[in-house]
C-alpha positions as CSV (number, residue, x, y, z in Angstrom):
1,X,4.3,-30.1,-5.2
2,X,4.8,-28.9,-8.8
3,X,2.9,-25.7,-7.9
4,X,5.3,-24.9,-5.0
5,X,8.3,-25.6,-7.2
6,X,6.9,-23.2,-9.9
7,X,6.2,-20.5,-7.4
8,X,9.6,-20.9,-5.9
9,X,11.3,-20.6,-9.3
10,X,9.2,-17.5,-10.2
11,X,10.3,-16.0,-6.9
12,X,14.0,-16.7,-7.7
13,X,13.6,-15.2,-11.2
14,X,11.9,-12.1,-9.7
15,X,14.7,-11.6,-7.2
16,X,17.3,-12.0,-9.9
17,X,15.5,-9.5,-12.1
18,X,15.1,-6.9,-9.3
19,X,18.8,-7.1,-8.2
20,X,20.2,-5.0,-11.0
21,X,17.3,-2.5,-10.7
22,X,18.0,-1.9,-7.0
23,X,21.8,-1.7,-7.5
24,X,21.2,1.0,-10.2
25,X,18.8,2.9,-7.9
26,X,21.3,2.9,-5.1
27,X,24.3,3.9,-7.2
28,X,22.6,6.7,-9.0
29,X,20.9,8.1,-5.9
30,X,22.5,11.5,-5.1
31,X,21.4,11.4,-1.4
32,X,24.0,8.7,-0.7
33,X,27.7,9.3,-0.3
34,X,30.1,6.7,-1.8
35,X,30.2,4.7,1.4
36,X,26.5,4.3,1.7
37,X,26.3,3.3,-2.0
38,X,28.8,0.5,-1.4
39,X,26.9,-0.6,1.8
40,X,23.6,-0.8,-0.1
41,X,25.1,-2.8,-3.0
42,X,26.8,-5.3,-0.6
43,X,23.5,-5.6,1.3
44,X,21.6,-6.2,-2.0
45,X,24.1,-8.9,-3.0
46,X,24.1,-10.7,0.3
47,X,20.8,-10.4,2.0
48,X,18.6,-9.0,-0.8
49,X,15.3,-10.4,0.5
50,X,15.7,-8.2,3.6
51,X,17.5,-5.2,2.1
52,X,15.3,-4.6,-0.9
53,X,12.1,-3.9,1.0
54,X,13.9,-1.7,3.5
55,X,15.5,0.3,0.7
56,X,12.2,0.5,-1.2
57,X,10.5,1.9,2.0
58,X,13.2,4.3,2.9
59,X,14.2,5.8,-0.5
60,X,11.6,4.9,-3.2
61,X,8.2,4.9,-1.5
62,X,8.9,7.9,0.7
63,X,10.4,9.9,-2.2
64,X,7.2,9.2,-4.3
65,X,5.0,10.4,-1.3
66,X,6.9,13.7,-1.0
67,X,6.8,14.5,-4.7
């Protein structure tokens, strides 16, 4: 049981550490207009477990593949 608790706490800490990174990525991305930046920040703050992988796939991973 302690192992599951430790894994859960590490997951929580990882999500808390990634939240400002994703917010900075979304705000500084020039491909987004102001409305999309706000939408992404709200999504990161509310449903971050689902929004972060989607944003990563659409804007981070694909951008690296093109470069």
